[in-house]
VOBA-1610 file (N, C-alpha, C; in pm, whole numbers, padded with zeros to 5 digits, always signed):
BEGIN
Met+11095+07370+27517Met+11018+07244+27470Met+11143+07204+27361Lys+11102+07050+27295Lys+11157+06971+27265Lys+11108+07019+27117Ala+11173+07010+27006Ala+11153+06976+26865Ala+11270+06979+26825Leu+11197+06938+26661Leu+11298+06886+26562Leu+11320+06985+26443Val+11431+06994+26469Val+11470+07126+26357Val+11556+07120+26305Tyr+11524+07182+26164Tyr+11603+07138+26020Tyr+11729+07231+26034Leu+11823+07137+26003Leu+11981+07233+26007Leu+12049+07268+25916Gly+11964+07224+25805Gly+12037+07258+25643Gly+12012+07142+25563Pro+12078+07123+25468Pro+12040+06998+25391Pro+12152+06879+25469Gly+12047+06753+25492Gly+12124+06646+25494Gly+12153+06663+25672Lys+12121+06756+25767Lys+12102+06770+25896Lys+11959+06811+25927Lys+11965+06753+26130Lys+11883+06789+26126Lys+11909+06750+26338Ala+11802+06815+26403Ala+11866+06709+26584Ala+11704+06784+26616Leu+11719+06705+26682Leu+11626+06727+26838Leu+11686+06851+26954Ala+11619+06954+26933Ala+11645+07042+27036Ala+11625+07138+27133Glu+11611+07206+27223Glu+11497+07239+27278Glu+11505+07405+27192Arg+11353+07427+27225Arg+11335+07573+27151Arg+11256+07609+27235Pro+11211+07786+27258Pro+11144+07839+27304Pro+10970+07784+27278Arg+10936+07840+27379Arg+10764+07744+27387Arg+10659+07863+27259Pro+10597+07848+27168Pro+10550+07985+27011Pro+10476+08065+27136Lys+10499+08120+27074Lys+10403+08239+27108Lys+10229+08352+27054Leu+10170+08383+27080Leu+10032+08460+27006Leu+10118+08551+26925Thr+10073+08593+26780Thr+10174+08680+26717Thr+10098+08763+26668Ala+09969+08692+26636Ala+09840+08761+26564Ala+09705+08738+26621Pro+09641+08843+26644Pro+09484+08786+26713Pro+09405+08677+26669Thr+09453+08682+26518Thr+09394+08538+26443Thr+09474+08368+26481Asp+09571+08376+26576Asp+09692+08263+26606Asp+09603+08151+26735Ala+09658+08027+26718Ala+09615+07971+26836Ala+09760+07879+26855Ile+09829+07878+26995Ile+09870+07765+27066Ile+09828+07642+27040Val+09882+07556+27009Val+09847+07384+27022Val+09946+07308+27045Lys+09856+07260+27165Lys+09985+07140+27223Lys+09920+07011+27165Ile+10092+06984+27089Ile+10093+06856+27000Ile+10101+06689+27087Thr+09966+06676+26997Thr+09988+06528+27098Thr+10024+06415+27005Lys+09953+06418+26850Lys+10033+06331+26789Lys+10051+06414+26640Thr+10210+06349+26609Thr+10253+06446+26451Thr+10276+06320+26433Thr+10364+06374+26274Thr+10389+06221+26201Thr+10504+06304+26105Ile+10603+06195+25993Ile+10675+06321+25898Ile+10617+06263+25799Cys+10621+06324+25714Cys+10543+06327+25529Cys+10698+06318+25454Gly+10704+06270+25354Gly+10777+06276+25254Gly+10836+06380+25207Thr+10748+06461+25215Thr+10789+06695+25211Thr+10918+06690+25304Asp+10873+06646+25371Asp+11031+06651+25543Asp+11143+06636+25437Leu+11099+06476+25359Leu+11277+06377+25329Leu+11319+06487+25229His+11233+06574+25151His+11256+06668+25047His+11292+06747+25085Ile+11277+06831+25181Ile+11351+06940+25276Ile+11483+06918+25296Leu+11478+06811+25399Leu+11609+06776+25428Leu+11736+06747+25319Lys+11660+06695+25173Lys+11710+06668+25056Lys+11814+06798+25006Gly+11730+06909+25074Gly+11784+07059+25006Gly+11688+07082+24882Asp+11562+07025+24876Asp+11490+07018+24752Asp+11355+07159+24767Val+11380+07168+24887Val+11265+07340+24949Val+11335+07432+24973Pro+11346+07499+24896Pro+11462+07676+24951Pro+11409+07765+25020Ser+11265+07758+25056Ser+11228+07799+25152Ser+11205+07796+25251Cys+11238+07667+25258Cys+11247+07643+25457Cys+11424+07622+25476Gln+11427+07719+25595Gln+11561+07803+25584Gln+11630+07741+25754Pro+11761+07636+25724Pro+11770+07588+25799Pro+11770+07712+25958Gly+11692+07630+26117Gly+11690+07667+26214Gly+11528+07632+26163Arg+11471+07591+26065Arg+11319+07601+26090Arg+11258+07432+26150Ile+11185+07423+26252Ile+11100+07377+26300Ile+11015+07249+26217Leu+11039+07166+26109Leu+11001+07087+26064Leu+10817+07017+26156Gly+10778+06981+26019Gly+10595+06920+26028Gly+10511+07033+26015His+10447+06973+25955His+10291+07038+25892His+10176+06958+25922Glu+10160+06814+26019Glu+10016+06771+26020Glu+10086+06738+26146Gly+09933+06696+26199Gly+09926+06658+26351Gly+09793+06705+26392Val+09752+06670+26521Val+09678+06713+26588Val+09691+06669+26762Gly+09615+06806+26832Gly+09657+06834+26922Gly+09525+06933+27034Ile+09572+06988+27167Ile+09495+07032+27213Ile+09466+07187+27199Ile+09382+07292+27234Ile+09406+07384+27169Ile+09473+07462+27358Asp+09577+07552+27353Asp+09666+07581+27480Asp+09603+07766+27491Gln+09566+07832+27371Gln+09567+07970+27401Gln+09512+07994+27269Val+09448+08097+27233Val+09353+08170+27136Val+09387+08337+27152Gly+09451+08340+26990Gly+09409+08510+27006Gly+09288+08584+26987Pro+09241+08717+27019Pro+09128+08769+27106Pro+09067+08765+26934Ala+09071+08698+26790Ala+08994+08707+26727Ala+08955+08578+26658Val+09020+08509+26737Val+08968+08353+26720Val+08826+08309+26761Thr+08743+08280+26700Thr+08583+08274+26726Thr+08577+08144+26759Ala+08622+08005+26651Ala+08559+07893+26640Ala+08620+07802+26753Phe+08672+07849+26878Phe+08802+07732+26911Phe+08759+07787+27029Lys+08823+07740+27169Lys+08886+07804+27285Lys+08997+07681+27345Pro+09035+07747+27441Pro+09132+07667+27476Pro+09082+07510+27561Gly+09194+07385+27568Gly+09090+07285+27620Gly+09022+07183+27502Asp+09013+07268+27383Asp+08945+07181+27260Asp+09035+07086+27201Arg+09013+07007+27164Arg+09087+06904+27084Arg+09095+06923+26919Val+09201+06946+26836Val+09168+06971+26702Val+09257+06896+26615Leu+09257+06878+26512Leu+09321+06809+26372Leu+09381+06981+26316Ile+09476+06912+26295Ile+09578+07073+26213Ile+09553+07046+26028Ser+09566+07147+25966Ser+09540+07173+25832Ser+09692+07150+25816Cys+09724+07129+25698Cys+09915+07108+25661Cys+09897+07248+25604Ile+09795+07322+25562Ile+09795+07431+25481Ile+09698+07542+25544Ser+09723+07696+25580Ser+09688+07772+25670Ser+09617+07823+25568Ala+09481+07908+25606Ala+09447+07999+25534Ala+09312+08085+25593Cys+09407+08232+25570Cys+09340+08331+25569Cys+09162+08356+25572Gly+09113+08307+25433Gly+09001+08253+25415Gly+08932+08446+25336Lys+09041+08491+25309Lys+08970+08625+25241Lys+09048+08671+25172Cys+09167+08640+25119Cys+09249+08719+24997Cys+09187+08642+24865Val+09221+08676+24772Val+09234+08690+24645Val+09221+08508+24586Tyr+09336+08427+24626Tyr+09298+08288+24630Tyr+09235+08234+24698Cys+09214+08255+24882Cys+09135+08148+24947Cys+08989+08247+24879Arg+08965+08273+24824Arg+08758+08310+24768Arg+08764+08204+24640Lys+08929+08188+24581Lys+08869+08142+24456Lys+08880+07947+24515Leu+08891+07901+24645Leu+08898+07792+24748Leu+09056+07763+24718Met+09161+07823+24671Met+09273+07755+24624Met+09399+07824+24789Tyr+09313+07776+24878Tyr+09400+07760+25010Tyr+09559+07728+25000Ser+09591+07692+24918Ser+09765+07672+24910Ser+09840+07808+24875His+09727+07836+24794His+09815+07973+24738His+09767+08077+24824Cys+09722+08067+24963Cys+09685+08194+25031Cys+09823+08289+25061Thr+09758+08441+25037Thr+09865+08516+25005Thr+09978+08554+25138Thr+09918+08515+25206Thr+09976+08501+25395Thr+09976+08448+25479Gly+09947+08244+25350Gly+09964+08131+25430Gly+10012+08030+25338Gly+09868+07938+25279Gly+09898+07827+25232Gly+10032+07733+25271Trp+10100+07687+25213Trp+10194+07562+25279Trp+10314+07644+25340Ile+10301+07668+25495Ile+10430+07766+25556Ile+10469+07684+25674Leu+10331+07614+25752Leu+10389+07534+25829Leu+10490+07394+25835Gly+10597+07408+25896Gly+10726+07371+25884Gly+10783+07342+25737Asn+10802+07515+25712Asn+10811+07540+25551Asn+10890+07723+25563Arg+10758+07800+25551Arg+10828+07901+25630Arg+10822+07985+25782Ile+10786+07839+25877Ile+10748+07898+26013Ile+10786+07801+26080Asp+10732+07802+26193Asp+10788+07635+26281Asp+10691+07615+26247Gly+10679+07459+26278Gly+10602+07326+26260Gly+10559+07248+26354Thr+10483+07104+26340Thr+10437+07038+26436Thr+10520+06938+26477Gln+10637+06967+26449Gln+10725+06834+26519Gln+10779+06890+26644Ala+10696+06945+26711Ala+10711+06966+26888Ala+10642+06948+26933Glu+10660+06990+27109Glu+10554+07020+27190Glu+10462+07071+27167Phe+10467+07185+27118Phe+10379+07322+27064Phe+10384+07313+26995Ala+10292+07409+26873Ala+10296+07478+26755Ala+10207+07606+26757Arg+10266+07710+26695Arg+10179+07842+26668Arg+10106+07804+26547Ile+09987+07813+26496Ile+09882+07803+26417Ile+09809+07958+26395Pro+09892+07995+26265Pro+09792+08126+26220Pro+09644+08106+26191Tyr+09560+08198+26191Tyr+09424+08186+26093Tyr+09320+08067+26146Ala+09317+08006+26302Ala+09306+07912+26365Ala+09198+07869+26277Asp+09117+08015+26274Asp+08943+07970+26282Asp+08933+07830+26094Thr+09008+07904+26042Thr+08977+07837+25917Thr+09128+07757+25835Ser+09220+07689+25953Ser+09317+07627+25939Ser+09322+07571+26079Leu+09208+07463+26100Leu+09211+07367+26260Leu+09059+07368+26195Tyr+09061+07193+26197Tyr+08934+07133+26258Tyr+08882+07083+26367Arg+08799+07077+26459Arg+08731+07004+26598Arg+08745+06932+26608Ile+08841+06805+26699Ile+08785+06667+26671Ile+08700+06591+26700Pro+08570+06497+26673Pro+08425+06487+26719Pro+08481+06455+26849Asp+08396+06480+26975Asp+08418+06373+27113Asp+08405+06222+27087Gly+08491+06173+27113Gly+08535+05979+27097Gly+08568+05964+26976Ala+08603+06039+26936Ala+08697+05990+26804Ala+08847+06023+26861Asp+08888+05884+26784Asp+09059+05840+26806Asp+09121+05918+26727Glu+09226+05974+26759Glu+09315+06052+26722Glu+09393+06020+26609Glu+09481+05929+26683Glu+09607+05858+26569Glu+09559+05850+26435Pro+09440+05792+26418Pro+09372+05785+26205Pro+09370+05949+26158Leu+09355+05992+26257Leu+09280+06129+26223Leu+09410+06248+26152Val+09552+06194+26210Val+09674+06282+26159Val+09708+06267+26030Met+09670+06098+25974Met+09636+06071+25797Met+09547+06216+25756Leu+09438+06286+25809Leu+09409+06401+25710Leu+09458+06520+25814Ser+09572+06570+25816Ser+09663+06686+25823Ser+09702+06716+25664Asp+09722+06628+25577Asp+09812+06647+25477Asp+09807+06493+25347Ile+09821+06371+25433Ile+09822+06270+25293Ile+09686+06227+25194Leu+09568+06235+25291Leu+09461+06203+25233Leu+09355+06288+25143Pro+09374+06399+25187Pro+09358+06570+25090Pro+09441+06542+24999Thr+09541+06502+24996Thr+09676+06532+24895Thr+09622+06446+24789Gly+09640+06338+24861Gly+09567+06257+24750Gly+09469+06232+24674Phe+09370+06271+24778Phe+09214+06272+24682Phe+09216+06369+24625Glu+09269+06530+24620Glu+09257+06642+24531Glu+09381+06603+24443Cys+09472+06627+24456Cys+09608+06652+24386Cys+09609+06481+24321Gly+09545+06381+24327Gly+09558+06245+24246Gly+09396+06245+24184Val+09354+06206+24235Val+09171+06148+24222Val+09094+06237+24138Leu+09088+06388+24239Leu+09020+06498+24158Leu+09144+06533+24069Asn+09192+06612+24013Asn+09296+06700+23909Asn+09296+06530+23850Gly+09292+06374+23837Gly+09281+06313+23729Gly+09174+06259+23688Lys+09078+06284+23768Lys+08960+06325+23722Lys+08905+06127+23727Val+08904+06057+23825Val+08894+05924+23805Val+08770+05926+23850Gln+08666+05862+23743Gln+08524+05790+23697Gln+08511+05647+23715Pro+08374+05623+23736Pro+08346+05469+23742Pro+08411+05415+23580Gly+08434+05328+23622Gly+08491+05233+23511Gly+08638+05256+23457Ser+08659+05368+23503Ser+08796+05384+23392Ser+08891+05316+23503Thr+09065+05334+23392Thr+09150+05242+23409Thr+09269+05343+23523Val+09286+05354+23653Val+09369+05411+23771Val+09508+05368+23754Gly+09595+05418+23710Gly+09813+05373+23692Gly+09824+05482+23850Ile+09904+05462+23899Ile+09939+05551+24001Ile+10058+05461+24055Val+10196+05607+24011Val+10302+05535+23991Val+10381+05614+24169Gly+10444+05491+24217Gly+10486+05518+24375Gly+10353+05475+24481Ala+10414+05371+24550Ala+10287+05288+24658Ala+10360+05327+24783Gly+10434+05431+24820Gly+10423+05526+24900Gly+10291+05592+24965Pro+10329+05621+25138Pro+10186+05657+25151Pro+10074+05776+25081Ile+10160+05882+25007Ile+10095+05956+24923Ile+10015+05872+24802Gly+10076+05766+24713Gly+10026+05701+24656Gly+09899+05577+24679Leu+09939+05516+24818Leu+09829+05467+24864Leu+09733+05517+24906Ala+09713+05691+25022Ala+09642+05749+24993Ala+09537+05802+24877Ala+09599+05801+24779Ala+09527+05814+24644Ala+09423+05714+24602Leu+09520+05582+24606Leu+09465+05469+24592Leu+09319+05408+24685Leu+09328+05422+24799Leu+09197+05460+24914Leu+09061+05485+24867Thr+09128+05639+24847Thr+09041+05768+24786Thr+09032+05716+24622Ala+09049+05705+24548Ala+09004+05676+24417Ala+08896+05568+24439Gln+08879+05429+24522Gln+08746+05377+24529Gln+08658+05416+24557Phe+08661+05607+24601Phe+08503+05638+24591Phe+08438+05659+24470Tyr+08519+05632+24349Tyr+08480+05641+24210Tyr+08478+05519+24154Ser+08500+05410+24227Ser+08439+05296+24153Ser+08554+05248+24025Pro+08640+05326+24029Pro+08669+05320+23867Pro+08781+05111+23871Ala+08737+05091+23732Ala+08717+04944+23680Ala+08899+04878+23743Glu+08976+04943+23707Glu+09070+04889+23763Glu+09202+04968+23849Ile+09325+04949+23923Ile+09396+05045+23997Ile+09490+04987+23933Ile+09632+05020+23901Ile+09721+04942+23880Ile+09860+05041+23959Met+09905+04947+24059Met+09947+05062+24168Met+10156+04994+24058Ile+10252+05048+24107Ile+10381+05062+24022Ile+10489+05127+24187Asp+10584+05046+24173Asp+10618+05074+24270Asp+10770+04982+24268Leu+10875+05002+24349Leu+11002+04923+24281Leu+10999+04858+24440Asp+10874+04862+24543Asp+10891+04794+24730Asp+10794+04711+24698Asp+10804+04547+24706Asp+10699+04400+24720Asp+10659+04492+24820Asn+10718+04527+24939Asn+10629+04497+25037Asn+10519+04590+25066Arg+10573+04766+24988Arg+10472+04877+24933Arg+10351+04826+24896Leu+10385+04698+24737Leu+10298+04651+24657Leu+10180+04615+24744Glu+10264+04502+24780Glu+10129+04386+24894Glu+10054+04497+24981Ala+10137+04572+25037Ala+09997+04700+25118Ala+09964+04716+24983Ala+09985+04769+24860Ala+09842+04813+24794Ala+09753+04724+24798Lys+09748+04577+24729Lys+09701+04522+24678Lys+09618+04482+24777Arg+09640+04483+24925Arg+09538+04456+25049Arg+09466+04568+25058Phe+09480+04722+24999Phe+09432+04858+25041Phe+09302+04837+24885Gly+09353+04774+24778Gly+09221+04758+24682Gly+09312+04759+24551Ala+09455+04792+24533Ala+09432+04796+24375Ala+09462+04651+24294Thr+09421+04686+24200Thr+09368+04494+24083Thr+09439+04470+24050Ala+09550+04565+24075Ala+09707+04466+23948Ala+09870+04529+24037Val+09932+04480+24070Val+10087+04575+24093Val+10149+04557+24014Ile+10272+04644+24031Ile+10374+04608+23897Ile+10509+04682+23995Asn+10652+04576+23976Asn+10705+04626+24066Asn+10794+04663+23919Ser+10835+04818+23926Ser+10907+04813+23828Ser+11033+04816+23795Ala+11115+04763+23805Ala+11294+04728+23873Ala+11309+04688+23767Asp+11228+04607+23697Asp+11271+04568+23546Asp+11288+04670+23428Gly+11196+04784+23457Gly+11254+04870+23358Gly+11109+04828+23230Lys+11036+04744+23266Lys+10967+04722+23188Lys+10824+04767+23190Ala+10805+04856+23322Ala+10632+04830+23361Ala+10593+04935+23277Ala+10611+05056+23176Ala+10503+05080+23099Ala+10476+04953+22977Glu+10608+04845+22963Glu+10496+04745+22890Glu+10423+04675+22902Thr+10453+04704+23010Thr+10334+04573+23100Thr+10198+04612+23168Val+10209+04795+23177Val+10096+04833+23204Val+10003+04818+23074Val+10077+04900+22933Val+10014+04830+22822Val+09932+04754+22781Lys+09984+04598+22752Lys+09951+04533+22815Lys+09778+04455+22877Leu+09864+04513+22990Leu+09690+04522+23146Leu+09571+04570+23094Thr+09628+04675+22948Thr+09500+04775+22979Thr+09471+04724+22818Gly+09517+04659+22761Gly+09443+04592+22622Gly+09563+04698+22513Glu+09668+04728+22569Glu+09692+04830+22449Glu+09710+04988+22466Arg+09582+05024+22570Arg+09554+05162+22538Arg+09625+05238+22621Gly+09651+05143+22794Gly+09692+05229+22863Gly+09637+05295+22975Val+09657+05387+23098Val+09599+05417+23180Val+09491+05536+23139Asp+09343+05570+23159Asp+09256+05696+23163Asp+09325+05837+23279Thr+09409+05805+23365Thr+09436+05851+23499Thr+09589+05799+23512Ala+09709+05855+23504Ala+09823+05833+23547Ala+09850+05913+23650Val+09879+05884+23823Val+09864+05983+23886Val+10029+05955+23962Glu+10112+06077+23961Glu+10294+06062+23992Glu+10282+06097+24105Ala+10338+05971+24192Ala+10289+06036+24365Ala+10445+05962+24458Val+10547+06060+24324Val+10698+05983+24424Val+10761+06127+24381Gly+10743+06231+24284Gly+10846+06324+24250Gly+10972+06316+24221Met+11010+06189+24114Met+11138+06250+24060Met+11116+06225+23893Pro+11261+06233+23812Pro+11227+06249+23694Pro+11187+06085+23613Ala+11250+05978+23655Ala+11200+05894+23566Ala+11020+05827+23647Thr+11004+05834+23724Thr+10895+05815+23787Thr+10717+05890+23671Phe+10772+06035+23691Phe+10679+06139+23597Phe+10654+06038+23445Glu+10847+06050+23385Glu+10820+05989+23250Glu+10772+05875+23263Leu+10766+05762+23299Leu+10712+05659+23298Leu+10540+05715+23322Cys+10476+05846+23402Cys+10369+05796+23391Cys+10302+05874+23222Glu+10419+05958+23194Glu+10399+05960+23027Glu+10399+05866+22893Gln+10435+05766+22936Gln+10438+05621+22852Gln+10338+05540+22884Ile+10245+05569+23001Ile+10150+05469+23031Ile+09968+05520+23010Ile+10000+05629+22985Ile+09936+05734+22952Ile+09790+05718+22798Ala+09689+05679+22830Ala+09612+05663+22686Ala+09582+05806+22635Pro+09556+05839+22519Pro+09492+05911+22462Pro+09381+05991+22535Gly+09363+06117+22525Gly+09267+06184+22589Gly+09275+06141+22770Gly+09369+06086+22816Gly+09411+06083+22971Gly+09472+06191+23061Ile+09474+06198+23181Ile+09498+06237+23247Ile+09623+06253+23361Ile+09700+06302+23381Ile+09843+06282+23420Ile+09826+06402+23497Ala+09777+06319+23674Ala+09816+06460+23780Ala+09944+06393+23816Asn+10030+06520+23855Asn+10084+06475+23954Asn+10063+06514+24115Ile+10128+06471+24201Ile+10143+06459+24350Ile+10297+06545+24395Gly+10359+06423+24312Gly+10504+06429+24387Gly+10624+06617+24402Val+10678+06656+24512Val+10761+06730+24489Val+10868+06740+24420His+10873+06784+24276His+10979+06749+24183His+11091+06862+24196Gly+11259+06832+24268Gly+11360+06862+24318Gly+11440+06856+24181Thr+11424+06885+24081Thr+11520+06868+23946Thr+11418+06857+23870Lys+11508+06904+23716Lys+11440+06926+23616Lys+11374+06766+23513Val+11238+06793+23518Val+11199+06677+23444Val+11148+06683+23291Ala+11145+06580+23192Ala+11143+06596+23060Ala+10995+06579+23012Leu+10967+06617+22951Leu+10862+06711+22920Leu+10877+06639+22736His+10816+06508+22729His+10820+06453+22576His+10666+06486+22451Leu+10702+06615+22467Leu+10577+06636+22353Leu+10621+06602+22263Glu+10720+06562+22204Glu+10694+06493+22059Glu+10650+06324+22070Gln+10621+06299+22223Gln+10565+06163+22214Gln+10370+06171+22237Leu+10378+06321+22345Leu+10236+06319+22331Leu+10208+06421+22263Trp+10205+06539+22174Trp+10157+06660+22125Trp+09993+06586+22051Asp+09992+06517+21984Asp+09880+06447+21948Asp+09753+06364+21993Arg+09851+06317+22149Arg+09725+06228+22163Arg+09623+06320+22328Asn+09615+06460+22268Asn+09515+06474+22367Asn+09472+06478+22515Ile+09627+06495+22581Ile+09661+06469+22720Ile+09642+06587+22783Thr+09585+06588+22892Thr+09642+06645+23000Thr+09704+06634+23132Ile+09801+06783+23204Ile+09885+06781+23296Ile+09817+06818+23363Thr+09843+06807+23497Thr+09767+06907+23633Thr+09833+06827+23753Thr+09901+06960+23813Thr+09951+06980+23890Thr+09920+07075+23998Arg+09916+07031+24147Arg+09834+07133+24235Arg+09969+07077+24386Leu+09954+07180+24434Leu+09936+07187+24587Leu+09783+07165+24667Val+09769+07054+24746Val+09675+06983+24840Val+09631+07140+24893Asp+09456+07212+24888Asp+09406+07332+24942Asp+09344+07245+25035Thr+09305+07125+25081Thr+09245+07086+25174Thr+09105+07142+25179Val+09028+07166+25088Val+08900+07183+25093Val+08840+07047+25091Ser+08878+06936+25093Ser+08830+06845+25126Ser+08821+06739+25278Thr+08913+06849+25311Thr+08919+06756+25432Thr+08769+06738+25552Pro+08687+06861+25606Pro+08558+06847+25611Pro+08474+06702+25548Met+08478+06697+25418Met+08396+06582+25375Met+08532+06418+25427Leu+08628+06447+25417Leu+08662+06331+25478Leu+08709+06267+25614Leu+08660+06426+25677Leu+08635+06359+25821Leu+08524+06293+25834Asn+08401+06312+25801Asn+08250+06275+25743Asn+08290+06127+25679Val+08377+06095+25659Val+08359+05952+25582Val+08439+05871+25684Val+08562+05887+25738Val+08605+05845+25877Val+08531+05833+25966Arg+08444+05888+25996Arg+08342+05908+26129Arg+08277+05806+26048Ser+08188+05781+25965Ser+08145+05686+25941Ser+08177+05549+25901His+08302+05541+25926His+08411+05371+25857His+08372+05347+25756Lys+08379+05491+25649Lys+08365+05411+25503Lys+08518+05432+25499Leu+08620+05481+25536Leu+08740+05519+25492Leu+08864+05477+25628Asp+08935+05387+25665Asp+09027+05388+25758Asp+09137+05380+25719Pro+09208+05524+25787Pro+09328+05610+25732Pro+09471+05502+25856Gln+09390+05411+25986Gln+09470+05372+26069Gln+09557+05223+25942Leu+09466+05244+25848Leu+09576+05164+25762Leu+09694+05153+25691Leu+09710+05282+25738Leu+09867+05350+25675Leu+09967+05369+25790Ile+09892+05374+25905Ile+10027+05342+25987Ile+10078+05209+26073Thr+10243+05213+26036Thr+10304+05098+26070Thr+10409+05142+26259His+10398+05240+26249His+10514+05323+26355His+10507+05339+26441Arg+10522+05334+26518Arg+10482+05442+26691Arg+10594+05505+26764Phe+10627+05565+26781Phe+10778+05663+26872Phe+10717+05771+26925Lys+10762+05789+27040Lys+10767+05907+27118Lys+10838+06027+27059Leu+10835+06165+27124Leu+10902+06276+27035Leu+11045+06236+27057Asp+11118+06199+27194Asp+11208+06211+27219Asp+11307+06073+27166Cys+11222+05992+27051Cys+11276+05931+26929Cys+11249+05947+26859Ile+11219+06128+26767Ile+11190+06121+26652Ile+11315+06127+26562Leu+11416+06095+26591Leu+11562+06129+26482Leu+11505+05954+26449Asp+11502+05865+26522Asp+11456+05670+26540Asp+11376+05676+26449Ala+11228+05747+26450Ala+11138+05803+26344Ala+11180+05879+26227Tyr+11245+05870+26189Tyr+11304+05986+26074Tyr+11382+05917+25951Glu+11471+05798+26111Glu+11561+05703+26004Glu+11451+05580+25980Thr+11359+05535+26105Thr+11271+05407+25957Thr+11147+05432+25869Phe+11124+05591+25877Phe+11059+05662+25792Phe+11172+05681+25622Ala+11288+05661+25607Ala+11343+05695+25502Ala+11419+05566+25433Asn+11396+05485+25544Asn+11466+05334+25503Asn+11319+05293+25529Ala+11216+05270+25451Ala+11096+05221+25465Ala+11119+05080+25349Ala+11207+05092+25237Ala+11236+04948+25208Ala+11270+04843+25292His+11374+04866+25402His+11393+04725+25455His+11324+04759+25628Thr+11264+04900+25676Thr+11164+04877+25804Thr+11020+04844+25733Arg+10953+04857+25577Arg+10869+04849+25572Arg+10749+04948+25671Ala+10832+05074+25655Ala+10740+05180+25716Ala+10630+05209+25631Leu+10512+05289+25648Leu+10426+05358+25574Leu+10400+05437+25631Lys+10363+05547+25756Lys+10375+05600+25835Lys+10343+05627+25992Val+10487+05723+25977Val+10476+05699+26160Val+10429+05792+26197Ile+10383+05723+26362Ile+10298+05819+26407Ile+10406+05887+26558Ile+10437+06002+26601Ile+10545+06040+26715Ile+10408+06144+26814Glu+10426+06071+26899Glu+10354+06141+27058Glu+10425+06217+27101Ala+10372+06367+27098Ala+10451+06450+27190Ala+10409+06450+27299
//
């Protein structure tokens, strides 16, 4: 089968790989119909994720059709259309019992990281009963790809961890797909203001269309000053870091109001300065999290009711044969205006 293979920092290739086989009774083999590229895949290619070793098939998002199931799988059968969760959960370990599926002792974020992933024609999904979701009859598969990772990530790591509340002020640093997912789902809680900060005017225009009350291009280095002025010299109640760079986290530290919460989403590959000399007396909370996907069933229902439209995030479409072009498009979003790309296997 064709698959996108990580070959080491800065290197990748579309290659022929053997079709995956069932290795545990709880496995399923899924024929991938649609997948996508995540910012985390770009972090892997930069060498920021040492757990992902060369030779790995990348990808942890997608939808498909069940091809085979192991004898212990009871919730699915061949032919079922399914949404693949980016998190594999055994459902039994100490962390799964706490609903911290991302820290499952034998699962977690392993797809496209510690085991082969979804940017291929077929993928092996461990713990199928608790790591797949049935796609409702008649539902369009394409927008549901956004529920594999970015929508639950933006919601859980940004909105829930950031305790967004009605009437509150939210600042989201990074208007990429994850930041925009946080923007879309923050509106569940009716904050009074959502301020989006980015370097890319195209993405800021998208943020405005998606519901941001104000947008700030931070290229002039005055983003923090502008946020403080916009908020009556207070700062924001919730600052969401949605990039994964030292400068963007430090900007969150600069714009947070007393008593506020900095909710980190970004994948950080280098050391970040924590300015306790500025924050020690301000009642600040800093949260970190890997998505647990506990919100996926709720988000599926919201999408089915047409109160959330993940299709807004999709800008480009490619066939699997052209996945290298898809990576170039996604990685050069400032020029291509890419948000999320759909890859049809």
